[in-house]
N, C-alpha and C positions, 0 to 999 in steps of 0.2 A: 590741920596745917593752914596757916593764913594764906590768903589769895596770892600774894606776891611770891610766897614759897612754892605754891602750886604751879605758878607760871614758870618759875625757875626750873622745876623738875620737868615740866612739859617741854621746855626748850631742848632738853637732852635728846628728845626724839628726832631733832634736826641734824644731829651728828652721830657718828657710829662709835668713836673711840674717846676714851678719857684716861685719867691717871688716878690710881688708888694710892693713898699714902697711909702707911702704917709703920710699925716698928718690928724688927726681927733681931732677937738677941740684943735688945736695948739700943739698936741703931735704927734710925729712920731710913725708909726706902720709898721710892716711887715705882710703880709698876703699871705698864700699859694694860688696858682692858677694853674689850668690846662690851658694849652695854645695850640693853633695851629697857624701856619703861613698861611695866606691866602692873596693873591694878594698884597704882600708887607707890609701888616699890621699884627699885632699880636692880636688874639682874645683870651680873657681870660674868663674862666668859674670859677665863685666863688660862695661861699655859701652866700645867701642873709641874713641869720639869724644874722650875726654880724654887718651888716650895712657898712662894709668896702667899698662895691661897691658905696654906696652913697657918701662917702668921696672922692672916686677916680673920679667919674663922673664929667667931666668938668674941672678937675685939671691936672696939670702936675705931672706925677708920674714917678718913676723909676721902671724898671723891670729887674730881673736878673735870669739866669738859668745857670746850669753847668753840667759837667759830673764828678765832683770831687770824687764821691763815686764809680765810675765805675771800678776802678782797672786798667784802661788803662794806658799805658805808655805816651799817648798823652792827657794831661788834658787841658781843656779849660773852660773859664767862659765868658759869654756874659752879658753885661749890656747896657741898653739904657734908654733914657727918651722920653717922648711924652705925649700928652694930651689924657687922657682916656675918651671915649665917650660911653654912653649906646649903646648896639648893639642888633640886632635881626639877628642872623646868619641864613644863608640859610640852608635848611634841610640837604644838603650834608656836610656842615660845622659842624652842630650839630652831625651828625653821626661820623665824624672824632674824636670827643672828646671821644667816647666810653662810657662805662657805668659810671654813676655817683655814688659816694658813697651813701650808704643808710643813714648814719648819720654823723654829725660833732659835736663833743663834746656832744653827747647824743641827739642832735636835729635832726629831719628829714632834709635831705639835700634839699635845694631849690636853683636851679641853676639860676644865673643871668650872663649876658654877658657884657663885655666891649671890645671895639676895640681901639687899640693904633697904631698910625702911628709913627714908630720909628724915633727919631731924635738923633743925637749924640751917636750912638752906638759904643761900644768899645769891643774888644776881647782880652782877656789875655790868653796866652798859656804857659804851662809848659811841658817840655819834659824830660822823664826819660829814662835811658838805661834799657834794659831787666833785667840786674843784679839788678839794683836799685828797679825795680818793683817787682821782686821776693823777695828781702829782705824785702820790705815794707809789703808784704803779710804774713810774718811770725809772 
């Protein structure tokens, strides 16, 4: 993977959540996922109750995460594609995810994991001056 793509994936470690895009029954969907970066791959923790993980498993998916709501003057957004595979993370990887939510849409949260080896990663950056950042905060 080229250096710029490696930098893009490394940035994912700075945020906890992103969105996975795939299709289910020929319709596109976006699903929220908690992620960690481990050994050059991205491991997602998702809620099993909606079945999104089943649509993703074995399929090429897109994943995106960003710091756009951070208020930082240096904004970035990472997007990549890769094949999602069911995963059983090591205990130390599970610990890195932290506490899982109690519920999702009123249902008890049931964690499932997918591993994606990124391909075709892109990084978009926007830079603001300190004055522009202060004005946007008003």
